[in-house]
VMD Tcl script that builds the backbone (N, CA, C; Angstrom):
set m [mol new atoms 372]
animate dup $m
set s [atomselect $m all]
$s set {name element resname resid chain x y z} {
  {N N MET 1 A 94.682 89.338 82.252}
  {CA C MET 1 A 95.518 91.423 82.847}
  {C C MET 1 A 96.174 91.971 81.585}
  {N N THR 2 A 95.683 93.115 81.132}
  {CA C THR 2 A 96.455 93.658 80.064}
  {C C THR 2 A 97.886 94.447 80.915}
  {N N ASP 3 A 98.853 95.218 79.789}
  {CA C ASP 3 A 99.424 95.920 80.309}
  {C C ASP 3 A 99.584 97.105 80.092}
  {N N ARG 4 A 98.526 97.611 79.477}
  {CA C ARG 4 A 98.509 98.928 79.024}
  {C C ARG 4 A 96.728 99.407 78.589}
  {N N PRO 5 A 96.152 100.398 78.261}
  {CA C PRO 5 A 96.528 101.245 79.328}
  {C C PRO 5 A 97.287 100.934 81.090}
  {N N ASP 6 A 98.018 101.505 82.046}
  {CA C ASP 6 A 98.011 100.902 83.827}
  {C C ASP 6 A 97.036 101.926 83.807}
  {N N PRO 7 A 96.971 101.900 85.789}
  {CA C PRO 7 A 95.719 103.124 85.647}
  {C C PRO 7 A 95.677 104.677 86.120}
  {N N GLY 8 A 97.314 104.714 85.961}
  {CA C GLY 8 A 97.984 105.982 85.721}
  {C C GLY 8 A 97.651 107.011 84.101}
  {N N GLU 9 A 97.968 105.789 83.326}
  {CA C GLU 9 A 97.413 106.293 82.129}
  {C C GLU 9 A 96.293 106.513 81.892}
  {N N LEU 10 A 95.084 105.357 82.163}
  {CA C LEU 10 A 94.011 105.827 82.203}
  {C C LEU 10 A 93.318 107.409 83.090}
  {N N ALA 11 A 93.585 107.505 84.415}
  {CA C ALA 11 A 93.453 108.836 85.201}
  {C C ALA 11 A 93.682 110.083 83.917}
  {N N ASP 12 A 95.327 109.712 83.585}
  {CA C ASP 12 A 95.768 110.956 82.767}
  {C C ASP 12 A 94.698 111.187 81.004}
  {N N ALA 13 A 94.603 109.942 81.026}
  {CA C ALA 13 A 93.832 110.258 79.120}
  {C C ALA 13 A 92.308 111.030 79.598}
  {N N VAL 14 A 91.290 110.486 81.006}
  {CA C VAL 14 A 90.001 111.043 81.127}
  {C C VAL 14 A 90.493 112.875 81.783}
  {N N ARG 15 A 91.678 113.124 82.482}
  {CA C ARG 15 A 92.076 114.055 83.010}
  {C C ARG 15 A 92.217 114.940 81.673}
  {N N SER 16 A 92.671 114.435 81.092}
  {CA C SER 16 A 93.377 115.293 79.254}
  {C C SER 16 A 91.990 115.289 78.708}
  {N N PHE 17 A 90.755 114.682 78.983}
  {CA C PHE 17 A 89.795 114.408 77.678}
  {C C PHE 17 A 88.381 115.927 78.261}
  {N N LEU 18 A 89.085 115.883 79.868}
  {CA C LEU 18 A 88.434 116.890 80.589}
  {C C LEU 18 A 88.524 118.162 80.497}
  {N N GLU 19 A 90.104 118.725 80.003}
  {CA C GLU 19 A 91.052 119.410 80.185}
  {C C GLU 19 A 90.737 119.974 79.189}
  {N N GLY 20 A 90.866 119.131 77.869}
  {CA C GLY 20 A 90.961 119.636 76.563}
  {C C GLY 20 A 89.358 119.718 75.477}
  {N N GLU 21 A 88.300 118.927 76.283}
  {CA C GLU 21 A 86.813 119.028 75.201}
  {C C GLU 21 A 86.276 119.397 76.422}
  {N N ILE 22 A 85.760 118.654 77.490}
  {CA C ILE 22 A 84.669 118.682 78.439}
  {C C ILE 22 A 85.336 120.856 78.983}
  {N N LEU 23 A 86.004 121.295 79.302}
  {CA C LEU 23 A 85.965 122.536 80.194}
  {C C LEU 23 A 85.854 123.635 78.871}
  {N N PRO 24 A 86.175 123.344 77.857}
  {CA C PRO 24 A 86.600 124.958 76.990}
  {C C PRO 24 A 85.125 125.063 76.505}
  {N N ALA 25 A 83.928 123.773 76.524}
  {CA C ALA 25 A 82.773 123.496 76.425}
  {C C ALA 25 A 81.621 123.985 77.297}
  {N N LEU 26 A 82.296 123.947 78.668}
  {CA C LEU 26 A 81.161 124.342 79.497}
  {C C LEU 26 A 81.112 125.322 79.915}
  {N N GLN 27 A 79.932 126.322 80.067}
  {CA C GLN 27 A 79.008 127.624 80.292}
  {C C GLN 27 A 79.038 127.706 80.835}
  {N N ASP 28 A 78.118 126.830 82.192}
  {CA C ASP 28 A 77.788 127.014 83.829}
  {C C ASP 28 A 79.321 126.979 84.405}
  {N N PRO 29 A 79.269 129.048 85.251}
  {CA C PRO 29 A 80.445 128.263 85.991}
  {C C PRO 29 A 80.304 127.808 86.975}
  {N N ARG 30 A 79.785 126.975 87.884}
  {CA C ARG 30 A 79.376 126.625 88.349}
  {C C ARG 30 A 79.645 124.643 88.240}
  {N N LEU 31 A 79.380 124.295 86.877}
  {CA C LEU 31 A 79.819 122.666 86.730}
  {C C LEU 31 A 81.163 123.453 86.001}
  {N N LYS 32 A 81.713 124.307 85.603}
  {CA C LYS 32 A 83.180 124.218 84.798}
  {C C LYS 32 A 83.908 123.849 86.118}
  {N N PHE 33 A 83.707 125.037 87.655}
  {CA C PHE 33 A 84.908 124.481 88.576}
  {C C PHE 33 A 84.891 123.737 88.978}
  {N N ARG 34 A 83.428 122.775 88.911}
  {CA C ARG 34 A 83.113 121.234 89.310}
  {C C ARG 34 A 83.724 120.310 88.339}
  {N N ALA 35 A 84.551 120.205 86.937}
  {CA C ALA 35 A 85.104 119.419 86.245}
  {C C ALA 35 A 86.508 120.155 86.758}
  {N N LEU 36 A 86.763 121.341 86.523}
  {CA C LEU 36 A 88.699 121.802 87.035}
  {C C LEU 36 A 89.033 120.952 88.454}
  {N N VAL 37 A 87.653 120.709 89.389}
  {CA C VAL 37 A 87.538 119.590 90.540}
  {C C VAL 37 A 88.299 118.491 90.308}
  {N N ALA 38 A 87.279 117.867 89.498}
  {CA C ALA 38 A 87.783 116.039 88.718}
  {C C ALA 38 A 88.774 116.117 88.094}
  {N N ALA 39 A 89.375 117.215 87.076}
  {CA C ALA 39 A 90.074 116.793 86.310}
  {C C ALA 39 A 91.381 117.225 87.093}
  {N N ASN 40 A 91.526 118.070 88.160}
  {CA C ASN 40 A 92.733 118.202 89.428}
  {C C ASN 40 A 92.743 116.862 89.836}
  {N N ALA 41 A 91.601 115.836 90.168}
  {CA C ALA 41 A 91.519 114.974 91.918}
  {C C ALA 41 A 92.184 113.595 90.746}
  {N N LEU 42 A 91.806 113.398 89.459}
  {CA C LEU 42 A 92.676 112.411 88.425}
  {C C LEU 42 A 94.134 112.982 88.078}
  {N N GLY 43 A 94.031 114.338 88.549}
  {CA C GLY 43 A 95.592 114.011 88.125}
  {C C GLY 43 A 96.787 113.769 89.396}
  {N N ILE 44 A 96.063 114.039 90.706}
  {CA C ILE 44 A 96.731 113.678 92.020}
  {C C ILE 44 A 96.429 111.689 92.040}
  {N N LEU 45 A 95.467 111.568 91.659}
  {CA C LEU 45 A 94.930 109.564 91.478}
  {C C LEU 45 A 96.063 108.992 90.822}
  {N N GLY 46 A 96.541 110.126 89.195}
  {CA C GLY 46 A 97.682 109.064 88.748}
  {C C GLY 46 A 98.761 109.380 89.194}
  {N N ARG 47 A 99.366 110.717 89.663}
  {CA C ARG 47 A 100.198 110.666 90.800}
  {C C ARG 47 A 100.976 110.131 91.351}
  {N N ASP 48 A 99.529 109.788 92.185}
  {CA C ASP 48 A 100.023 108.401 93.427}
  {C C ASP 48 A 99.769 107.228 92.802}
  {N N LEU 49 A 99.365 107.032 91.883}
  {CA C LEU 49 A 99.389 105.492 91.436}
  {C C LEU 49 A 100.610 104.999 90.664}
  {N N LEU 50 A 101.504 106.313 90.274}
  {CA C LEU 50 A 103.008 106.816 89.709}
  {C C LEU 50 A 104.095 105.922 90.273}
  {N N LEU 51 A 103.598 107.296 91.475}
  {CA C LEU 51 A 104.735 107.425 92.763}
  {C C LEU 51 A 104.402 107.127 94.277}
  {N N GLY 52 A 103.249 107.078 94.853}
  {CA C GLY 52 A 102.954 106.483 95.619}
  {C C GLY 52 A 103.344 106.091 96.606}
  {N N ALA 53 A 103.564 104.647 96.248}
  {CA C ALA 53 A 104.016 103.326 96.866}
  {C C ALA 53 A 106.002 103.878 97.251}
  {N N GLU 54 A 106.629 104.210 96.651}
  {CA C GLU 54 A 108.173 104.361 96.611}
  {C C GLU 54 A 108.355 105.713 97.655}
  {N N LEU 55 A 107.379 107.276 97.203}
  {CA C LEU 55 A 107.185 108.181 98.648}
  {C C LEU 55 A 106.756 107.822 100.221}
  {N N ASP 56 A 106.026 106.710 99.975}
  {CA C ASP 56 A 105.058 105.927 101.117}
  {C C ASP 56 A 106.330 105.419 101.868}
  {N N ARG 57 A 106.955 104.354 101.129}
  {CA C ARG 57 A 108.743 103.660 101.816}
  {C C ARG 57 A 109.862 104.379 101.918}
  {N N GLU 58 A 110.296 105.568 101.223}
  {CA C GLU 58 A 110.898 106.954 101.618}
  {C C GLU 58 A 110.556 107.428 103.025}
  {N N GLU 59 A 108.971 108.056 103.323}
  {CA C GLU 59 A 108.583 107.983 104.406}
  {C C GLU 59 A 108.374 107.890 105.252}
  {N N ALA 60 A 108.922 106.127 105.727}
  {CA C ALA 60 A 108.623 104.990 106.591}
  {C C ALA 60 A 110.319 105.163 107.041}
  {N N ARG 61 A 111.102 104.983 105.735}
  {CA C ARG 61 A 112.511 104.854 106.027}
  {C C ARG 61 A 112.381 106.086 107.020}
  {N N LEU 62 A 112.199 107.154 106.286}
  {CA C LEU 62 A 113.112 108.640 107.566}
  {C C LEU 62 A 112.234 108.668 108.646}
  {N N LEU 63 A 110.884 108.476 108.637}
  {CA C LEU 63 A 110.383 108.399 110.346}
  {C C LEU 63 A 111.258 107.199 110.743}
  {N N ALA 64 A 111.198 105.851 110.625}
  {CA C ALA 64 A 112.246 104.926 111.620}
  {C C ALA 64 A 113.671 105.082 112.068}
  {N N GLY 65 A 114.260 106.098 110.829}
  {CA C GLY 65 A 115.295 106.808 111.411}
  {C C GLY 65 A 115.487 107.177 112.191}
  {N N LEU 66 A 114.506 108.436 112.288}
  {CA C LEU 66 A 114.469 109.715 112.866}
  {C C LEU 66 A 113.442 109.099 114.676}
  {N N LEU 67 A 113.146 107.958 114.891}
  {CA C LEU 67 A 112.796 107.268 115.408}
  {C C LEU 67 A 113.803 106.654 116.173}
  {N N GLY 68 A 114.757 105.932 115.432}
  {CA C GLY 68 A 115.614 105.073 115.684}
  {C C GLY 68 A 115.124 104.092 115.928}
  {N N GLN 69 A 114.234 103.431 114.599}
  {CA C GLN 69 A 114.130 102.374 114.405}
  {C C GLN 69 A 115.219 101.965 113.170}
  {N N GLY 70 A 115.770 100.660 113.818}
  {CA C GLY 70 A 116.761 100.208 112.300}
  {C C GLY 70 A 115.551 99.276 111.444}
  {N N GLY 71 A 116.537 98.942 110.537}
  {CA C GLY 71 A 115.868 98.182 109.199}
  {C C GLY 71 A 114.745 98.805 108.769}
  {N N ASP 72 A 114.221 97.818 107.485}
  {CA C ASP 72 A 113.413 98.267 107.081}
  {C C ASP 72 A 112.189 98.089 107.739}
  {N N PRO 73 A 111.461 99.695 107.450}
  {CA C PRO 73 A 109.927 99.702 108.275}
  {C C PRO 73 A 109.276 98.939 107.512}
  {N N GLY 74 A 109.250 97.980 106.063}
  {CA C GLY 74 A 108.275 98.064 105.553}
  {C C GLY 74 A 108.289 98.568 104.381}
  {N N ALA 75 A 108.350 97.626 103.298}
  {CA C ALA 75 A 108.949 97.652 102.016}
  {C C ALA 75 A 106.895 97.951 101.368}
  {N N ASP 76 A 106.422 97.725 101.915}
  {CA C ASP 76 A 105.239 98.726 101.038}
  {C C ASP 76 A 104.529 99.652 102.297}
  {N N GLY 77 A 105.102 99.817 102.839}
  {CA C GLY 77 A 104.430 101.356 103.851}
  {C C GLY 77 A 103.058 100.835 104.703}
  {N N ARG 78 A 103.119 99.663 105.088}
  {CA C ARG 78 A 102.273 99.112 106.537}
  {C C ARG 78 A 102.252 99.646 107.590}
  {N N ALA 79 A 104.453 100.034 107.689}
  {CA C ALA 79 A 104.356 100.387 109.387}
  {C C ALA 79 A 103.534 102.659 109.225}
  {N N LEU 80 A 104.049 102.789 108.244}
  {CA C LEU 80 A 103.874 104.071 108.265}
  {C C LEU 80 A 102.759 104.898 109.081}
  {N N PRO 81 A 101.245 104.211 109.313}
  {CA C PRO 81 A 100.368 104.610 110.463}
  {C C PRO 81 A 101.412 104.871 112.070}
  {N N ALA 82 A 101.530 103.649 111.972}
  {CA C ALA 82 A 102.392 103.358 113.562}
  {C C ALA 82 A 103.934 104.616 113.036}
  {N N LEU 83 A 104.377 105.078 112.583}
  {CA C LEU 83 A 105.410 105.755 112.370}
  {C C LEU 83 A 105.045 106.990 112.756}
  {N N ASN 84 A 104.025 107.418 111.674}
  {CA C ASN 84 A 103.429 108.164 112.172}
  {C C ASN 84 A 103.314 108.492 113.777}
  {N N SER 85 A 102.317 107.738 114.245}
  {CA C SER 85 A 102.143 107.971 115.350}
  {C C SER 85 A 102.741 108.436 116.145}
  {N N GLU 86 A 103.962 107.034 116.523}
  {CA C GLU 86 A 104.820 107.817 117.450}
  {C C GLU 86 A 105.351 108.742 117.119}
  {N N LEU 87 A 105.605 109.048 116.224}
  {CA C LEU 87 A 106.013 110.684 116.128}
  {C C LEU 87 A 105.547 111.543 116.369}
  {N N CYS 88 A 104.001 111.488 116.184}
  {CA C CYS 88 A 103.461 112.473 116.882}
  {C C CYS 88 A 102.837 112.555 118.634}
  {N N ARG 89 A 102.381 110.963 118.725}
  {CA C ARG 89 A 103.306 110.957 120.764}
  {C C ARG 89 A 104.487 111.669 121.449}
  {N N LYS 90 A 105.197 111.628 120.361}
  {CA C LYS 90 A 106.397 112.682 121.226}
  {C C LYS 90 A 106.804 113.751 120.761}
  {N N ILE 91 A 105.920 113.942 119.893}
  {CA C ILE 91 A 105.678 115.791 119.434}
  {C C ILE 91 A 104.715 116.096 120.871}
  {N N ARG 92 A 103.878 115.964 121.062}
  {CA C ARG 92 A 102.710 116.142 121.536}
  {C C ARG 92 A 102.864 115.921 123.286}
  {N N LEU 93 A 104.251 114.871 123.750}
  {CA C LEU 93 A 104.521 115.003 124.872}
  {C C LEU 93 A 106.293 115.755 125.408}
  {N N GLY 94 A 106.147 116.750 123.925}
  {CA C GLY 94 A 107.373 118.282 124.525}
  {C C GLY 94 A 108.742 117.053 123.517}
  {N N ASP 95 A 108.980 116.015 123.318}
  {CA C ASP 95 A 109.982 115.268 123.184}
  {C C ASP 95 A 110.508 115.046 121.556}
  {N N PRO 96 A 110.235 115.314 120.692}
  {CA C PRO 96 A 110.625 115.613 119.451}
  {C C PRO 96 A 112.099 115.305 119.395}
  {N N PRO 97 A 112.173 114.186 117.952}
  {CA C PRO 97 A 113.567 113.646 118.158}
  {C C PRO 97 A 114.793 114.611 117.551}
  {N N GLU 98 A 115.667 114.644 117.664}
  {CA C GLU 98 A 116.549 115.271 116.816}
  {C C GLU 98 A 116.735 115.317 115.663}
  {N N GLY 99 A 116.067 116.062 114.596}
  {CA C GLY 99 A 116.117 115.950 113.406}
  {C C GLY 99 A 114.956 116.316 112.915}
  {N N SER 100 A 113.899 115.955 113.629}
  {CA C SER 100 A 112.120 116.533 113.104}
  {C C SER 100 A 111.917 117.382 111.964}
  {N N LEU 101 A 112.262 118.102 112.543}
  {CA C LEU 101 A 111.927 119.339 111.196}
  {C C LEU 101 A 112.210 119.358 109.834}
  {N N PRO 102 A 113.720 118.857 109.449}
  {CA C PRO 102 A 114.057 118.800 108.695}
  {C C PRO 102 A 113.715 117.132 107.564}
  {N N ALA 103 A 113.130 116.812 109.079}
  {CA C ALA 103 A 112.611 115.279 108.897}
  {C C ALA 103 A 111.450 115.589 107.794}
  {N N LEU 104 A 110.371 116.328 108.748}
  {CA C LEU 104 A 108.873 116.320 108.138}
  {C C LEU 104 A 109.392 117.789 107.329}
  {N N ARG 105 A 110.047 118.201 106.713}
  {CA C ARG 105 A 110.258 118.813 105.939}
  {C C ARG 105 A 109.863 118.229 104.339}
  {N N ARG 106 A 110.815 117.213 104.352}
  {CA C ARG 106 A 111.659 116.324 103.243}
  {C C ARG 106 A 109.834 115.842 103.327}
  {N N ILE 107 A 108.902 115.444 104.154}
  {CA C ILE 107 A 108.309 114.524 103.864}
  {C C ILE 107 A 106.841 115.575 103.207}
  {N N ALA 108 A 106.826 116.736 103.879}
  {CA C ALA 108 A 105.452 117.324 103.294}
  {C C ALA 108 A 106.089 117.922 101.970}
  {N N GLU 109 A 107.522 117.657 101.109}
  {CA C GLU 109 A 107.726 117.415 100.001}
  {C C GLU 109 A 106.782 116.702 99.578}
  {N N LEU 110 A 107.766 115.466 99.998}
  {CA C LEU 110 A 106.706 113.634 99.108}
  {C C LEU 110 A 105.545 114.204 99.165}
  {N N LYS 111 A 105.050 114.860 100.190}
  {CA C LYS 111 A 103.259 114.490 99.770}
  {C C LYS 111 A 102.793 115.658 98.811}
  {N N LEU 112 A 103.793 116.875 98.669}
  {CA C LEU 112 A 103.499 117.855 97.622}
  {C C LEU 112 A 103.360 116.857 95.960}
  {N N ALA 113 A 104.697 116.294 96.330}
  {CA C ALA 113 A 104.689 115.866 94.773}
  {C C ALA 113 A 104.048 114.849 93.892}
  {N N ILE 114 A 102.927 114.500 95.048}
  {CA C ILE 114 A 101.615 114.179 94.607}
  {C C ILE 114 A 100.684 115.127 94.871}
  {N N ALA 115 A 100.614 115.917 95.713}
  {CA C ALA 115 A 99.246 116.799 95.914}
  {C C ALA 115 A 98.950 118.414 95.015}
  {N N SER 116 A 100.324 118.607 94.620}
  {CA C SER 116 A 100.811 119.228 93.451}
  {C C SER 116 A 101.668 119.808 93.098}
  {N N PRO 117 A 102.418 118.726 92.001}
  {CA C PRO 117 A 103.745 118.981 91.846}
  {C C PRO 117 A 103.957 120.474 91.795}
  {N N GLY 118 A 103.696 121.568 90.876}
  {CA C GLY 118 A 103.819 122.719 90.392}
  {C C GLY 118 A 104.189 123.450 91.602}
  {N N TYR 119 A 103.913 123.370 93.213}
  {CA C TYR 119 A 104.560 123.804 94.243}
  {C C TYR 119 A 106.075 123.675 94.223}
  {N N LEU 120 A 106.487 122.109 93.928}
  {CA C LEU 120 A 107.805 122.083 94.208}
  {C C LEU 120 A 108.551 122.717 92.963}
  {N N GLU 121 A 107.971 122.903 92.361}
  {CA C GLU 121 A 108.705 122.946 91.161}
  {C C GLU 121 A 108.821 124.717 90.629}
  {N N LYS 122 A 107.948 125.296 91.235}
  {CA C LYS 122 A 108.453 126.827 91.340}
  {C C LYS 122 A 109.397 126.844 93.291}
  {N N ARG 123 A 109.766 126.564 93.711}
  {CA C ARG 123 A 110.108 126.406 94.862}
  {C C ARG 123 A 111.921 126.502 94.161}
  {N N SER 124 A 112.022 125.237 93.400}
  {CA C SER 124 A 113.161 124.867 92.303}
  {C C SER 124 A 114.380 126.338 91.899}
}
mol reanalyze $m
mol bondsrecalc $m
mol representation Tube
mol addrep $m
């Protein structure tokens, strides 16, 4: 097992190669667009590899607190689907827990940190 490059560094290296060397050489607009999509996907993958587990844990803590479930909701984020399902059930029943809106806003920010970090930078 090697320590370097790690999976995030590999994704970043391929993304940089696409953006720096391949995209400038492409003339076909359709192919250029697809290469941009691939580069963006690699950026998302890299951020998810770097931050995903930590952000999943924060989301699980937020949801557990919102739903009144004390303790550690699962250090590895496995509790997340059940927590999300329970919150959705409560919202559908018209009984959202107190503090749902701020918690859901924070969860959206966590997801945007992976999907589109520039969005968060614009808002700061």
